[in-house]
N, C-alpha and C positions, 0 to 999 in steps of 0.2 A: 535408481532416482535420478541419475545424471540425463537420461534420455527423458524422462518425464519433465524435469526442469526445463529443458531445452525447448521441449513442444510447448510447454506453458508459457515461456517467455516468447515464442514465435508466435502463439495465439494472441498474447497481450499486444505485442507489436502490430499484429494484422487488425485488431480490434482498433488500435490507435490510428492507424493509417486509415481504415475505412470510415471511422468517425470523424476524423480530421477532414477527409475529402468530402464528407457530406455535410459538415456543420454549415458552410457557408451556403450551400444550396438549399438546405433546409430552412435556414434564417430567411434567405432571399424568397423562398416559395411562401413563407408565413407572411412576410412583409408584403409580397405581392398580392396574396390573397386577400389581404385588408384593404391594399391600395385598389384592387380591381371592384371594389363595393362603393358605390356612389349614391349619395343620398341627394335626391331631386324632387321638386314638386311635381305631383302627378295631376295633370289637368283633368284627366277623366275622373278623378275622385276629389274634385274641387279644389285642387291645388294643395292636398295634404302630402307631407313628405313621405318619401317611399324609397326603400333601397333598391338600386339596380345593379346588376352584375354585368361585367363585360364577357362578350361572347364573340369569338373570331368567326363571322359568317356574313355573307352579303344582307345588306339592309333592305327593308321594305319601306314604302311611302309611309310617312307618319312616325316612323320610329326614330329613336334617339340615338346618336352615334358619339364616339368619343376618339379624338386624334391620338393615335398611339406611335405612328412613326411618319412624321411628316415627309413628304416627298420632294416637293419643290421648295427651294429656300426663298423664292420670291413671293410664295403665297404669305399673306398676313396673318393667317391662323398659326396657332401653336400645338405642340403636343399637350394633351389635356383638354383642350377646347372642346366644348360639347355642342353639337348642332342636332336640328330635327331635319330628316330626309324630306324633301319636297317633290323630287323627282327621281326616278331609276331609269339610267340609260344603259341599254344593251348594245354591246359591241364586242369586238375581240378584248378590249380592256375595259371590263365592266367597271362603271363608277356610278356614284350617286351624285346629285346636286341639292345643295342647300342655299336658298338666298343669302342666309346669315353669312355664309362663308364666301360670298362674292366680293371680287375687288377689281381693280383696274386691270390686273394682268390675269385675273380669272373670273371673268364677268358673270359666267354661269354658276359659280360656286362649285364647280366640279370636284369631287374627291374620290381618288382610287380606292379600291377595294383594299389594298395592302395598307393604306395609311390609317384605317380606322377599325375599330370594333363596335359591335351593337351593343347597346345597353338594353338588356332584358329586364323588365320588372319583376321583383320576388314578392312574396306574400307578407314581408315585413315593413310596417308602417311605423313612423314616429309621430307619437301624440303626446304633446306636453313633456317633450324630452324623454319619453320612455317608449322602449321598442315593444311592438305587439305583432303577433302573427295573425292574419286572417285564416279563419277556418269555416267550412261550410255547415257546422253543426246548429241544430236548432237552439236557440237561445234560452237561457233559464234566468229566473229572477236574480238580479244583481248583476248579470253579465254586461260587458261593454260591446256595442254593436257599432258598424258603420254602415251606414245606408249605400247601397250601391245601385239601385233602380228604384226610383219612385216617383209618383204624382204629386204628393203631398210635401215630401221632404227633399231639400236639395241634396243631390247626390254628394257624399263625402260628409254628410252630417254624422257627427260621432255622439252617441247617447247611451244612457244607461236604462237596462229592462227594469220597469217597475212591478209590471205583473205579466204573466203568460196567460193567454186566453185559452183556458182548458176546454172550452167548447170547440176549439179549432186545432185539429192535430197537425197542421202545416206548419205550426212555429208562429203564428200571428201573436204580437207582443203589444203592451202599453209601454211607452217610453216615459221617462221622468221628466225631461225638459219639452221634448217634442219641437214642433215648428210650425209656422203659419196657423196657429191655435190648433193643431193637430197632434194628438199623442199615440193614436192607434196606428199601427204599421201592419198593414193587411198583407200577408205573406203570400196570398194567391194571386195578388197583382204587383206587389212590391217586392224587393229583395233586399236582404242585408247579410253581412258576414260578422260573424262573433270574433272579437279581439281578444286574443289569450296573450297575457304578458309573457314576454320572453325573458327580460332581465332588466334589473334596475338601470337608471339613466348613468349612474357611474360605472356600469359594466358596458356600456356601449362599445361595439368594436372600435379598437385603435390599432394603429400600425404596431406590430410586435417589435420589441426592442431586440436587434441581433445580439446585443451582450447578454440580455437574459436568456435568449435561447442557448447561447453558447455556453453560458454558466450552468444551465440545466444539463445540457449535453456532457459537460465535464464532470457533473456529480454523477452522471449515469456510468461514464468511462471509470470514474473512481471506484464505483460500486462494483463494476466488473472485475477490475482489478483486485478488490478485496475478496470476491468470491474465488477467483483464481488462486490467491494467496491462501486463502482457507482450504482450497482443494489440495494444494501442496502440502500444507501443514498436516492434513489428515492421510495422504499417501505417506509422508515421512513417518508418522506415527505407526501406521500399519505396518511399512518396512522394518521399523524397530521392532514391533511385537513379532514379526514374522522372523526376524533376526534371531530373536531370543528362543523363539521356538525351533529354528533350525539348528542352533547351538544345543539344546536339549536333545534334540533328535540324534545329532552326532554323537553326544556324550552317550545316549542309551545304546546306541549302535556300537560304539567302542566297548561299554560294559558288557553288552552281549557277546561280542567276540572274544573279552577276556574270560567270561564265565564259559563260554563254548570251548575255549582252550583249556582252562582248568578242568572242565569236565572230562575232555578227552585225556588229559594228564591223569587224571584220578581214574578213569577207565582202564588206561594202560597200566597204573601202579596196581590195581586190583587184578588185574590180568597177571602181571608178574608175580603178585602175591600168591595167586592161585598156584601159578607154576611152582613157586619156591616151596609151597606147603607140601606138595608132592615130592620134594626132595628125599632121598633114601637117607635111613639112619645108618650111622658108623658106629659098631660097638667095638670098644677097646677093652679087652680083658687083660688085668694085670696079673701075670702068672706068678704064682706062689703066694699072693695076697688075697686071693679070693674077691678082689675088687675089679669093678669095671666102670667105665664111663661110655656115655651115649653122646654122640655128636650128630648135628644135622646142618647142612649148609656150612660147615666148618665151624659151628658154635657148639660150644659143650652145653649139654642139657643138665641144669642143677637140680638138686633135690629128689632124685629118683631113688624109690625105696625098694623096687621090686621090678623086674624084667621078666616078660614071658614071650618066648618066641614060639610060634607054631610054623613049621616048614613043611608044607606037603609037596612041593615041587620046586624047581628053579623058577617056575613061572607063577607060582601060587604059594604066598606066604603072609604071615600077618606077625605084627609085634604090638604087645600092649605093654604099656608103661604105667607104673603107680607112682605117685609122687608123695612126698611128706606134705604137711599142711601149711608149708612156708615156701618162699620163693616163687619164682615167674615160672610159668609154664609154656611150652611152645605151643 
């Protein structure tokens, strides 16, 4: 048990060390993951709000970038500023240019690649403070859709499907509100995306609180410790049971040895008794009185009423004794 306790304690210390080492990193990763999401107006969808995610790559013309590590202290822009790329300059030190980033010390608005991350659009839109995901499915009655290509509806128009044109398998639909006195969206020449609610407005992504993350991890550590403690208790209980069993086995072994010794003693006694029973008789005749006594193993045999001896030779003889009805017989 001492060895297991030491190993269990070492394991708990290792858990604590690893978790403590990773708590800050995990909290930072969660916070950074949320901070790397930017909600911006998407001009390609009529200015509707859209979520963008930071990607570390070289930008192309027309893409949005965010400053993440400002290189020149003299530049007026700061970390977190967002620009649209107007030009991409190719040289040994590739950089882009944005008119919005231009200043007296940087008239071209040049921004080095190491200074920015590209903001890539996701499929998450914010409509009336609620998050929706754009999907390519054909719409059904009651679905919310956003127009992405049309000659009747403005791009970015959000509406609800009133009816589906059952005669058209391409997903053409009638809209509730419509636009420009038109409610029919012809899927053969126009395009929409279905908006699927992601979560309620109050669940909109927010930077995670590191304290909450640490508290959650602390609870996990406590649970791990409890499981290790339960394991120690189980092992101790098993060892106590095994200890009792070992004592019982030792007792049985001792009893077995005692019984074996007793059996050997009894066998030896039986062997001795057998030898004693073959001991010769000694006949003592009292002269003049007509009386006799018989002894065996030095002990007088009592209550003999008659003695008959037959002697054939020195090597072959027998003796028969008759006893009274009282007394012990040999």
